C-alpha beads as a LAMMPS data file, in Angstrom:
LAMMPS data file: protein, C-alpha beads

352 atoms
351 bonds

1 atom types
1 bond types

-500.0 500.0 xlo xhi
-500.0 500.0 ylo yhi
-500.0 500.0 zlo zhi

Masses

1 110.0

Atoms # bond

1 1 1 47.325 13.238 67.025
2 1 1 45.626 12.618 63.300
3 1 1 46.970 14.801 60.431
4 1 1 44.728 16.522 58.261
5 1 1 45.186 13.816 55.704
6 1 1 44.232 11.040 58.181
7 1 1 41.347 13.331 58.743
8 1 1 40.202 13.455 55.304
9 1 1 40.672 9.680 54.583
10 1 1 37.433 7.352 54.635
11 1 1 37.331 4.245 56.766
12 1 1 35.739 1.638 55.267
13 1 1 34.742 -0.260 58.374
14 1 1 33.894 3.052 60.164
15 1 1 31.480 3.642 57.054
16 1 1 30.037 0.060 57.183
17 1 1 29.376 0.358 60.684
18 1 1 27.935 3.913 60.333
19 1 1 25.453 2.524 57.518
20 1 1 24.752 -0.441 59.570
21 1 1 23.390 1.753 62.294
22 1 1 21.282 3.670 60.195
23 1 1 19.665 0.631 58.625
24 1 1 16.268 1.623 59.730
25 1 1 16.396 4.768 57.697
26 1 1 17.557 2.635 54.618
27 1 1 14.822 0.170 55.412
28 1 1 12.253 3.094 55.520
29 1 1 13.253 4.594 52.071
30 1 1 13.020 1.048 50.807
31 1 1 9.538 0.199 52.266
32 1 1 8.160 3.686 51.039
33 1 1 9.713 3.034 47.420
34 1 1 8.371 -0.330 47.075
35 1 1 5.072 0.921 48.560
36 1 1 4.974 3.557 45.867
37 1 1 6.058 1.372 43.222
38 1 1 3.494 -1.328 44.036
39 1 1 0.674 1.243 44.241
40 1 1 1.407 2.789 40.849
41 1 1 1.874 -0.630 39.305
42 1 1 -1.797 -1.859 40.640
43 1 1 -3.382 1.377 40.425
44 1 1 -2.300 2.433 36.683
45 1 1 -4.760 1.440 34.056
46 1 1 -3.284 -1.434 31.961
47 1 1 -2.341 -0.844 28.589
48 1 1 -3.215 -3.735 25.931
49 1 1 -1.627 -4.220 22.462
50 1 1 -2.995 -5.686 19.499
51 1 1 -1.138 -6.662 16.599
52 1 1 -1.390 -7.750 12.880
53 1 1 1.259 -9.393 10.754
54 1 1 0.855 -8.625 7.154
55 1 1 2.427 -10.360 4.051
56 1 1 2.274 -10.211 0.139
57 1 1 -0.851 -11.344 -1.546
58 1 1 -1.185 -14.593 -3.530
59 1 1 -0.749 -15.128 -7.242
60 1 1 -4.619 -16.180 -6.994
61 1 1 -5.352 -13.055 -5.001
62 1 1 -3.779 -11.014 -7.626
63 1 1 -5.002 -12.883 -10.734
64 1 1 -8.368 -10.670 -11.801
65 1 1 -5.878 -7.867 -11.915
66 1 1 -4.371 -9.641 -14.854
67 1 1 -7.428 -10.381 -16.796
68 1 1 -6.875 -9.427 -20.041
69 1 1 -3.269 -8.394 -19.471
70 1 1 -0.762 -9.947 -21.905
71 1 1 2.521 -9.254 -23.618
72 1 1 0.509 -9.652 -26.955
73 1 1 -1.941 -7.009 -25.731
74 1 1 0.736 -4.416 -24.626
75 1 1 -0.327 -4.618 -21.256
76 1 1 2.551 -6.149 -18.874
77 1 1 0.815 -8.374 -16.335
78 1 1 1.150 -7.321 -12.680
79 1 1 3.510 -9.445 -10.219
80 1 1 2.930 -10.143 -6.524
81 1 1 5.580 -7.445 -5.901
82 1 1 3.773 -4.847 -7.958
83 1 1 0.513 -5.175 -6.239
84 1 1 2.111 -5.187 -2.600
85 1 1 4.153 -2.459 -3.231
86 1 1 0.860 -0.087 -3.754
87 1 1 -0.633 -1.632 -0.396
88 1 1 2.796 -0.862 1.355
89 1 1 3.022 2.479 0.110
90 1 1 -0.580 3.138 1.414
91 1 1 -0.135 1.336 4.573
92 1 1 3.072 3.719 5.188
93 1 1 1.548 6.970 3.761
94 1 1 1.146 9.974 6.166
95 1 1 -2.499 10.601 4.482
96 1 1 -3.726 7.586 5.802
97 1 1 -2.273 8.451 9.704
98 1 1 -3.933 11.887 9.656
99 1 1 -7.088 10.393 8.131
100 1 1 -7.389 7.847 10.714
101 1 1 -6.620 10.351 13.575
102 1 1 -9.208 12.781 12.415
103 1 1 -11.939 10.120 11.959
104 1 1 -11.388 7.735 14.525
105 1 1 -8.781 8.655 17.304
106 1 1 -9.989 11.916 17.891
107 1 1 -13.751 11.215 18.328
108 1 1 -12.365 8.428 20.930
109 1 1 -11.154 11.050 23.213
110 1 1 -13.117 13.111 25.789
111 1 1 -14.004 16.501 25.042
112 1 1 -11.420 18.082 27.491
113 1 1 -8.811 16.236 26.175
114 1 1 -9.570 17.218 22.593
115 1 1 -9.282 20.573 23.716
116 1 1 -5.655 20.373 24.065
117 1 1 -2.759 20.642 21.573
118 1 1 -3.399 18.972 18.382
119 1 1 0.405 18.294 17.862
120 1 1 0.733 16.755 21.299
121 1 1 -2.404 14.556 20.605
122 1 1 -0.954 13.282 17.239
123 1 1 2.336 12.758 18.854
124 1 1 0.355 10.589 21.539
125 1 1 -1.302 9.012 18.428
126 1 1 1.663 7.851 16.843
127 1 1 3.172 6.375 20.067
128 1 1 0.169 4.121 20.350
129 1 1 -0.150 3.359 16.441
130 1 1 3.183 1.562 15.216
131 1 1 4.076 0.138 11.884
132 1 1 7.151 -1.960 11.179
133 1 1 9.365 -4.836 10.054
134 1 1 8.847 -7.687 12.830
135 1 1 12.344 -9.346 11.404
136 1 1 14.894 -8.002 9.407
137 1 1 15.287 -11.206 7.376
138 1 1 11.642 -10.785 6.056
139 1 1 11.605 -7.288 4.322
140 1 1 8.390 -7.898 2.891
141 1 1 6.403 -8.897 6.219
142 1 1 5.043 -5.954 8.091
143 1 1 3.849 -5.648 11.827
144 1 1 0.917 -3.132 12.645
145 1 1 0.213 -2.864 16.474
146 1 1 -2.067 -0.417 18.415
147 1 1 -1.983 0.217 22.196
148 1 1 -5.306 1.057 24.194
149 1 1 -6.388 0.730 27.574
150 1 1 -9.335 -0.889 26.133
151 1 1 -8.564 -4.452 24.686
152 1 1 -11.441 -4.497 22.401
153 1 1 -10.807 -0.979 20.931
154 1 1 -7.144 -1.824 20.390
155 1 1 -8.426 -5.021 17.994
156 1 1 -10.958 -2.841 16.353
157 1 1 -8.501 -0.388 15.336
158 1 1 -5.836 -2.147 14.037
159 1 1 -8.153 -4.141 12.010
160 1 1 -9.676 -0.821 10.900
161 1 1 -6.297 0.525 9.946
162 1 1 -5.022 -2.376 8.001
163 1 1 -8.446 -2.511 6.153
164 1 1 -8.287 0.890 5.037
165 1 1 -4.973 0.528 3.775
166 1 1 -6.117 -2.240 1.791
167 1 1 -9.098 -0.662 0.307
168 1 1 -7.113 2.469 -0.873
169 1 1 -4.642 0.336 -2.399
170 1 1 -7.447 -1.936 -4.124
171 1 1 -9.030 1.333 -5.093
172 1 1 -5.815 2.482 -6.461
173 1 1 -5.248 -0.856 -8.183
174 1 1 -8.772 -0.878 -10.027
175 1 1 -8.337 2.806 -11.270
176 1 1 -5.036 1.761 -12.874
177 1 1 -6.437 -1.308 -14.339
178 1 1 -9.362 0.707 -15.440
179 1 1 -7.410 3.608 -16.908
180 1 1 -4.951 1.261 -18.894
181 1 1 -7.782 -0.891 -20.115
182 1 1 -9.490 2.767 -21.339
183 1 1 -6.560 3.594 -23.107
184 1 1 -6.071 0.206 -24.669
185 1 1 -9.778 0.474 -25.889
186 1 1 -9.062 4.111 -27.231
187 1 1 -5.849 2.955 -29.361
188 1 1 -8.006 0.023 -30.761
189 1 1 -10.756 2.597 -31.684
190 1 1 -8.190 4.466 -33.392
191 1 1 -7.127 1.772 -35.277
192 1 1 -10.471 0.536 -36.329
193 1 1 -11.384 4.507 -37.375
194 1 1 -8.149 4.252 -39.447
195 1 1 -9.013 1.116 -41.407
196 1 1 -12.622 2.131 -42.125
197 1 1 -11.345 5.648 -43.024
198 1 1 -8.891 3.545 -45.490
199 1 1 -11.832 1.209 -46.837
200 1 1 -13.540 4.340 -47.828
201 1 1 -10.988 5.996 -49.682
202 1 1 -10.426 2.339 -51.224
203 1 1 -13.878 2.112 -52.506
204 1 1 -13.975 5.570 -54.063
205 1 1 -10.925 4.870 -55.858
206 1 1 -12.301 1.507 -56.881
207 1 1 -15.434 3.394 -58.330
208 1 1 -13.134 5.999 -59.919
209 1 1 -11.244 3.202 -61.766
210 1 1 -14.199 1.350 -62.780
211 1 1 -15.855 4.195 -64.456
212 1 1 -12.891 4.898 -66.619
213 1 1 -12.965 1.160 -67.404
214 1 1 -16.597 1.649 -68.291
215 1 1 -15.991 4.594 -70.679
216 1 1 -13.395 2.194 -72.508
217 1 1 -15.992 -0.496 -72.905
218 1 1 -18.682 1.805 -73.852
219 1 1 -16.481 3.495 -76.514
220 1 1 -15.407 -0.212 -78.253
221 1 1 -18.816 -1.323 -77.535
222 1 1 -17.808 -4.136 -75.460
223 1 1 -21.218 -5.166 -73.280
224 1 1 -19.630 -8.783 -72.150
225 1 1 -16.536 -10.066 -71.636
226 1 1 -15.261 -11.817 -74.733
227 1 1 -15.378 -15.494 -75.240
228 1 1 -12.258 -17.096 -75.380
229 1 1 -11.792 -20.749 -75.256
230 1 1 -8.903 -22.965 -73.895
231 1 1 -6.361 -21.981 -71.442
232 1 1 -5.892 -18.603 -72.863
233 1 1 -9.361 -17.829 -71.439
234 1 1 -8.259 -18.460 -67.767
235 1 1 -5.122 -16.244 -68.183
236 1 1 -7.235 -13.395 -69.914
237 1 1 -10.124 -13.664 -67.115
238 1 1 -7.506 -13.627 -64.289
239 1 1 -5.932 -10.386 -65.565
240 1 1 -9.124 -8.281 -66.368
241 1 1 -7.830 -5.961 -63.782
242 1 1 -5.906 -2.564 -64.089
243 1 1 -5.721 -1.476 -67.620
244 1 1 -7.857 -4.498 -68.721
245 1 1 -10.586 -3.748 -66.505
246 1 1 -12.769 -2.822 -69.547
247 1 1 -12.661 -6.125 -70.901
248 1 1 -15.528 -7.218 -68.131
249 1 1 -17.831 -5.347 -70.422
250 1 1 -20.286 -2.609 -69.695
251 1 1 -22.770 -4.739 -67.764
252 1 1 -20.525 -5.996 -65.479
253 1 1 -18.648 -2.688 -64.919
254 1 1 -21.957 -0.686 -64.384
255 1 1 -23.166 -3.710 -61.895
256 1 1 -20.028 -3.311 -59.911
257 1 1 -20.112 0.503 -59.633
258 1 1 -23.735 0.270 -58.740
259 1 1 -22.835 -2.165 -55.826
260 1 1 -19.884 -0.137 -54.475
261 1 1 -22.019 3.165 -54.660
262 1 1 -24.974 1.545 -52.619
263 1 1 -22.580 -0.331 -50.106
264 1 1 -23.784 0.936 -46.821
265 1 1 -20.522 -0.518 -44.773
266 1 1 -17.161 -1.485 -45.908
267 1 1 -16.521 -3.508 -42.381
268 1 1 -17.407 -7.176 -43.609
269 1 1 -14.508 -6.367 -46.336
270 1 1 -11.876 -5.132 -43.969
271 1 1 -9.531 -7.892 -43.087
272 1 1 -9.066 -8.024 -39.008
273 1 1 -11.400 -5.450 -38.154
274 1 1 -13.526 -7.946 -36.338
275 1 1 -10.994 -9.065 -34.378
276 1 1 -9.724 -5.473 -33.433
277 1 1 -13.595 -4.669 -32.713
278 1 1 -13.857 -7.656 -30.140
279 1 1 -10.350 -6.428 -28.586
280 1 1 -11.981 -3.034 -28.199
281 1 1 -15.314 -4.038 -26.805
282 1 1 -13.415 -6.572 -24.181
283 1 1 -11.378 -3.587 -22.851
284 1 1 -14.069 -1.310 -23.216
285 1 1 -16.296 -3.052 -20.752
286 1 1 -13.351 -4.722 -18.795
287 1 1 -14.314 -4.563 -14.904
288 1 1 -12.570 -6.043 -11.895
289 1 1 -14.565 -6.881 -8.630
290 1 1 -13.016 -5.874 -5.514
291 1 1 -14.268 -8.832 -3.811
292 1 1 -12.216 -11.228 -6.257
293 1 1 -8.999 -9.510 -5.356
294 1 1 -6.589 -9.044 -2.529
295 1 1 -3.409 -6.742 -2.145
296 1 1 -2.316 -8.440 1.196
297 1 1 -2.714 -11.480 3.468
298 1 1 -2.976 -11.233 7.329
299 1 1 -0.683 -14.092 8.628
300 1 1 -2.585 -15.842 11.424
301 1 1 -5.246 -14.620 13.309
302 1 1 -6.243 -11.426 15.054
303 1 1 -7.320 -12.148 18.649
304 1 1 -8.339 -9.555 21.299
305 1 1 -5.466 -9.415 23.799
306 1 1 -6.114 -10.700 27.268
307 1 1 -2.723 -9.687 29.069
308 1 1 -1.619 -6.144 29.356
309 1 1 1.787 -5.093 28.123
310 1 1 1.986 -2.198 30.695
311 1 1 2.594 -1.639 33.379
312 1 1 5.056 -4.292 34.024
313 1 1 4.379 -5.153 37.744
314 1 1 7.390 -7.129 38.359
315 1 1 9.909 -4.794 36.747
316 1 1 8.255 -1.534 38.434
317 1 1 8.438 -3.384 41.843
318 1 1 12.080 -4.448 41.078
319 1 1 12.899 -0.978 40.209
320 1 1 11.227 0.442 43.548
321 1 1 13.471 -1.872 45.533
322 1 1 16.632 -0.637 43.553
323 1 1 15.583 3.173 43.935
324 1 1 14.737 2.865 47.456
325 1 1 18.042 1.262 48.383
326 1 1 19.935 3.700 46.304
327 1 1 17.911 6.590 48.047
328 1 1 18.369 5.192 51.587
329 1 1 22.015 4.681 51.004
330 1 1 22.501 8.409 49.733
331 1 1 20.550 9.599 52.825
332 1 1 22.581 7.494 54.989
333 1 1 26.145 8.624 53.500
334 1 1 24.991 12.252 53.686
335 1 1 23.981 11.754 57.516
336 1 1 27.320 10.006 57.997
337 1 1 29.915 12.599 56.337
338 1 1 27.678 15.553 58.042
339 1 1 28.217 13.848 61.420
340 1 1 32.097 13.381 60.801
341 1 1 32.495 17.144 59.622
342 1 1 30.587 18.231 62.655
343 1 1 32.784 15.873 64.951
344 1 1 35.751 17.234 62.976
345 1 1 34.935 20.962 63.631
346 1 1 34.183 20.438 67.302
347 1 1 37.544 18.583 67.796
348 1 1 39.246 21.704 66.074
349 1 1 37.606 24.123 68.117
350 1 1 38.667 22.452 71.492
351 1 1 42.393 22.360 70.450
352 1 1 42.290 26.050 69.745

Bonds

1 1 1 2
2 1 2 3
3 1 3 4
4 1 4 5
5 1 5 6
6 1 6 7
7 1 7 8
8 1 8 9
9 1 9 10
10 1 10 11
11 1 11 12
12 1 12 13
13 1 13 14
14 1 14 15
15 1 15 16
16 1 16 17
17 1 17 18
18 1 18 19
19 1 19 20
20 1 20 21
21 1 21 22
22 1 22 23
23 1 23 24
24 1 24 25
25 1 25 26
26 1 26 27
27 1 27 28
28 1 28 29
29 1 29 30
30 1 30 31
31 1 31 32
32 1 32 33
33 1 33 34
34 1 34 35
35 1 35 36
36 1 36 37
37 1 37 38
38 1 38 39
39 1 39 40
40 1 40 41
41 1 41 42
42 1 42 43
43 1 43 44
44 1 44 45
45 1 45 46
46 1 46 47
47 1 47 48
48 1 48 49
49 1 49 50
50 1 50 51
51 1 51 52
52 1 52 53
53 1 53 54
54 1 54 55
55 1 55 56
56 1 56 57
57 1 57 58
58 1 58 59
59 1 59 60
60 1 60 61
61 1 61 62
62 1 62 63
63 1 63 64
64 1 64 65
65 1 65 66
66 1 66 67
67 1 67 68
68 1 68 69
69 1 69 70
70 1 70 71
71 1 71 72
72 1 72 73
73 1 73 74
74 1 74 75
75 1 75 76
76 1 76 77
77 1 77 78
78 1 78 79
79 1 79 80
80 1 80 81
81 1 81 82
82 1 82 83
83 1 83 84
84 1 84 85
85 1 85 86
86 1 86 87
87 1 87 88
88 1 88 89
89 1 89 90
90 1 90 91
91 1 91 92
92 1 92 93
93 1 93 94
94 1 94 95
95 1 95 96
96 1 96 97
97 1 97 98
98 1 98 99
99 1 99 100
100 1 100 101
101 1 101 102
102 1 102 103
103 1 103 104
104 1 104 105
105 1 105 106
106 1 106 107
107 1 107 108
108 1 108 109
109 1 109 110
110 1 110 111
111 1 111 112
112 1 112 113
113 1 113 114
114 1 114 115
115 1 115 116
116 1 116 117
117 1 117 118
118 1 118 119
119 1 119 120
120 1 120 121
121 1 121 122
122 1 122 123
123 1 123 124
124 1 124 125
125 1 125 126
126 1 126 127
127 1 127 128
128 1 128 129
129 1 129 130
130 1 130 131
131 1 131 132
132 1 132 133
133 1 133 134
134 1 134 135
135 1 135 136
136 1 136 137
137 1 137 138
138 1 138 139
139 1 139 140
140 1 140 141
141 1 141 142
142 1 142 143
143 1 143 144
144 1 144 145
145 1 145 146
146 1 146 147
147 1 147 148
148 1 148 149
149 1 149 150
150 1 150 151
151 1 151 152
152 1 152 153
153 1 153 154
154 1 154 155
155 1 155 156
156 1 156 157
157 1 157 158
158 1 158 159
159 1 159 160
160 1 160 161
161 1 161 162
162 1 162 163
163 1 163 164
164 1 164 165
165 1 165 166
166 1 166 167
167 1 167 168
168 1 168 169
169 1 169 170
170 1 170 171
171 1 171 172
172 1 172 173
173 1 173 174
174 1 174 175
175 1 175 176
176 1 176 177
177 1 177 178
178 1 178 179
179 1 179 180
180 1 180 181
181 1 181 182
182 1 182 183
183 1 183 184
184 1 184 185
185 1 185 186
186 1 186 187
187 1 187 188
188 1 188 189
189 1 189 190
190 1 190 191
191 1 191 192
192 1 192 193
193 1 193 194
194 1 194 195
195 1 195 196
196 1 196 197
197 1 197 198
198 1 198 199
199 1 199 200
200 1 200 201
201 1 201 202
202 1 202 203
203 1 203 204
204 1 204 205
205 1 205 206
206 1 206 207
207 1 207 208
208 1 208 209
209 1 209 210
210 1 210 211
211 1 211 212
212 1 212 213
213 1 213 214
214 1 214 215
215 1 215 216
216 1 216 217
217 1 217 218
218 1 218 219
219 1 219 220
220 1 220 221
221 1 221 222
222 1 222 223
223 1 223 224
224 1 224 225
225 1 225 226
226 1 226 227
227 1 227 228
228 1 228 229
229 1 229 230
230 1 230 231
231 1 231 232
232 1 232 233
233 1 233 234
234 1 234 235
235 1 235 236
236 1 236 237
237 1 237 238
238 1 238 239
239 1 239 240
240 1 240 241
241 1 241 242
242 1 242 243
243 1 243 244
244 1 244 245
245 1 245 246
246 1 246 247
247 1 247 248
248 1 248 249
249 1 249 250
250 1 250 251
251 1 251 252
252 1 252 253
253 1 253 254
254 1 254 255
255 1 255 256
256 1 256 257
257 1 257 258
258 1 258 259
259 1 259 260
260 1 260 261
261 1 261 262
262 1 262 263
263 1 263 264
264 1 264 265
265 1 265 266
266 1 266 267
267 1 267 268
268 1 268 269
269 1 269 270
270 1 270 271
271 1 271 272
272 1 272 273
273 1 273 274
274 1 274 275
275 1 275 276
276 1 276 277
277 1 277 278
278 1 278 279
279 1 279 280
280 1 280 281
281 1 281 282
282 1 282 283
283 1 283 284
284 1 284 285
285 1 285 286
286 1 286 287
287 1 287 288
288 1 288 289
289 1 289 290
290 1 290 291
291 1 291 292
292 1 292 293
293 1 293 294
294 1 294 295
295 1 295 296
296 1 296 297
297 1 297 298
298 1 298 299
299 1 299 300
300 1 300 301
301 1 301 302
302 1 302 303
303 1 303 304
304 1 304 305
305 1 305 306
306 1 306 307
307 1 307 308
308 1 308 309
309 1 309 310
310 1 310 311
311 1 311 312
312 1 312 313
313 1 313 314
314 1 314 315
315 1 315 316
316 1 316 317
317 1 317 318
318 1 318 319
319 1 319 320
320 1 320 321
321 1 321 322
322 1 322 323
323 1 323 324
324 1 324 325
325 1 325 326
326 1 326 327
327 1 327 328
328 1 328 329
329 1 329 330
330 1 330 331
331 1 331 332
332 1 332 333
333 1 333 334
334 1 334 335
335 1 335 336
336 1 336 337
337 1 337 338
338 1 338 339
339 1 339 340
340 1 340 341
341 1 341 342
342 1 342 343
343 1 343 344
344 1 344 345
345 1 345 346
346 1 346 347
347 1 347 348
348 1 348 349
349 1 349 350
350 1 350 351
351 1 351 352
């Protein structure tokens, strides 16, 4: 008679024989699972993915941003990295994702779906729009992809999203350039104003000095400069300033005073003024055309996908086979152990 230990032991050959006898059940579950998986694979709507690879702009693309920006002008030129960082910041910004969600994604949904949870819809949207690095060895190259049941829609959306990021980056760069040019023009205007005010003070001082010299010349009745022959004449003429200004004579002094008082502008007599005014005018009118700059480059062409990425029919059917085999074996094993248990209970009742 078998001991309890023998009864609890599993006979491998008996188990295999039992499973073989139940092969119809196993095959049934395999066929059912494969049919279900096949139906799902072929009846599910396909999902298409459109992708854009993005890389930094060229030096030629950012050249107009640096128009008039030199170290001599106290404006550091922009590097490609500086411009591209502005674009990447806008590309990854939550504000752009939200704007695109509200203005593009939501209007594309049917009214019944739009009435659902906004958070759930936004979560679905984020799963369909992805931005990342395609390769770790290229940290400045980004991949933007959009998934949709409509391949044309996926292509349009991925183009529109990248274009919006580019427009936002260009607008930010243009504002930065305009603001810095405005500040530079204001600084130059301040320098010009200071020079003009200084020139006015210098003219007033010159008139005062000439009036005092005129009083001295009138006091000694010196109408014209004294005539001195030889080298001494040149030396004296060269020093007719300061304390010797009166030696020019009353006629010359009166003429100089009248000329200074009637002068309408001191600008022609200010050194470097014209150069500053030219610089001010340049920065004041500085404008960069958006059509002549670029903040990113698209690597390759953006084509409409013609092969869906989901569902993966072969994988789904293979998983259906595996699931069917596993489920069939599980049912067969349960039936096998149930039959053994019933047989054991029946035998025990007979011996009692």
